[in-house]
N, C-alpha and C positions, 0 to 999 in steps of 0.2 A: 671785428672784420671777418671776412671771408672770404675764399677767392673760389671763384663758379672755375669747376675745372668738365662741366659735363650739364644738357639741357633737354630731354624729351617731354612732347606734347603730347594729349589726344584730342582729338575735336571730338563732341557729342556730340545726340539725335540732333540737341536745337540748335548747333553748328559753334554752339559753346568750345571754347580752347580752353584745356587747363594742361598746367604745364606743371609739372620739378626742376628746381636750381640739383648740382650737385654740387656739392664744397668738396673745399678741404681750409677746412681752422684754423688754427691755431693750439696745441695739445695747454688743458688751462695747468695752473700751474701746481692742481694737485697734481695731474701725474708724476711729476717727479720727484720728491725727495729730498735733504741734506744727508742724509742717514745710509741711501744705496737700496733701500727697501719695496724702492716702485721708482720707477725711469719709462719711460718716449720714446721711440724713436720711428723714423719717417712721419707719412703721413700719418692725420687721424683726419676723416670720407665720412660726411653725411648728406643724405637728403630734401628736403627740401620742398613741402610739397607746396605750391601759392596760387593750387586752382586761376581762377578767373585772372586773377594781377594780372595785365600788361609786364615781363620780359621781354620780347619783344628789340629791344632793347640794350638786349643783355646778352656777352658774350664772352666762353672763355677765355681765360685768363683776364676781366676784371674780375678784382678787389672788392668790393660788398661789405657794406654794413644796414639788416635788415634789423629790420621796428617792429616790434609787434604791439596787436592790441589787448585791452580784457580778452580773460579766460573767459567763458559760454562752455556750457556743460550742456549737449546734448545728449541725446542715445546714445550714440553712439559713444564717446568719453570725453576728456576735456578738446579743448579747441581753439586755437588762438590764433587769430584772425592777424592777419596781417599785415599792419601798414603805410607802412612803408620803405624803401627801397631804393640807398644814395649807393650810389659809384664814388666808392671814393677813391679809385689809380685805374685808371682806362687805359692799362697797357696786357691787350688782343694778341694770345696766341694767334704765330703766323700754322696755317695748316695746310 
């Protein structure tokens, strides 16, 4: 699960809307060890390119869970398409 903190989009020449989500996932357990040699504070921030996936119902502050499809090799590298985005918590930020 991850919290949406921002969104951006562009509309290409064919009129398709391409979107990117800016999210704050929790730090994985790997970042903190019991021996005190590794730790984390604050927030981890990532971007998720969602392409033409419809994210018009998402707002900053919502907690989401992203499900990915099978990884596909392309000439630009490996791409893992988004299958589904579920809203886990609907508490939107007030701006």
